[in-house]
N, C-alpha and C positions, 0 to 999 in steps of 0.2 A: 841958626844953622845945627841940625842934628848930627852928632858923631855915634860912631859904633865903634864897641870895642869887640874883636874877634878872636878867635882862636881856630888855628890851623893844626893838621896833623899830617905827618909824612910818613906813610907806611914804609919808604926806602931807609929811613933813618930810625924809625920808632920815636920820633920826637915830636913835642907840640911846640908851637910858637904863637904869641900872643902879640897883638898890636892894636891901634886904634887909627880910625880914618872918617871922613866924611863921605867917603865912596868905596864900599867894601868890595863891589864887584870889579871896579877898577883895581883896587889894591891887591885882589887875589891875583888878577890877570898879571900885574908886575911881578908878584912872586913866582907865579909858575912859568913866566918868560925869562926869569934868572936876572930880572931888574935890581934885586936887592941881594947884596953880598951874603949876608948871613944866611938867607934862605936858598941860596942857589943849589946846593948839594942835597937838598930834599926835595926837588921836584918830583912828582907832583905833590902840591900842598891841597890837602882837602879840608873844606870849612866844616868844623865840629860845631861852633856855637857863636852866636852874636848877641851882644847886649846893647840895645839903643841908650843913647845918653842925650840930653838936652843941651850940653855945651861941651866944648873941648876940654876945660878944666876938669868936668865930672869925668869925662871918657879916661884921661889920663890919670885919675886918682883911681878909678874902677881896673884900668889895665894894670896897677902896682899891685893890686890882691893877688892873682893867680901867680905873678911873677914873683912874689916874696915866699908863697906859701909852697909853690911848686905847681905847673898847670895841673898835672894828672891828680895831685891829691885835692886841687881845688874843684875840679869836675866830679871827683868821687863825693865830695862832701857836699855838692851843690845841690 
């Protein structure tokens, strides 16, 4: 099963959010409907970037990179 690491941006908060899923369209819909406590205040979230991964473990490892370095810095250097 293919997994996707995604980066979202909230203009309302001026913040980024990163996560991983097997269904990115469904996950963004959940975020934008207030289905996740952490992202509720930032609605609407805009999809900025996606990275395809072959497995969930690869996606989890890749998801850590922007979180460790700071998502904005990660995007600027990418």
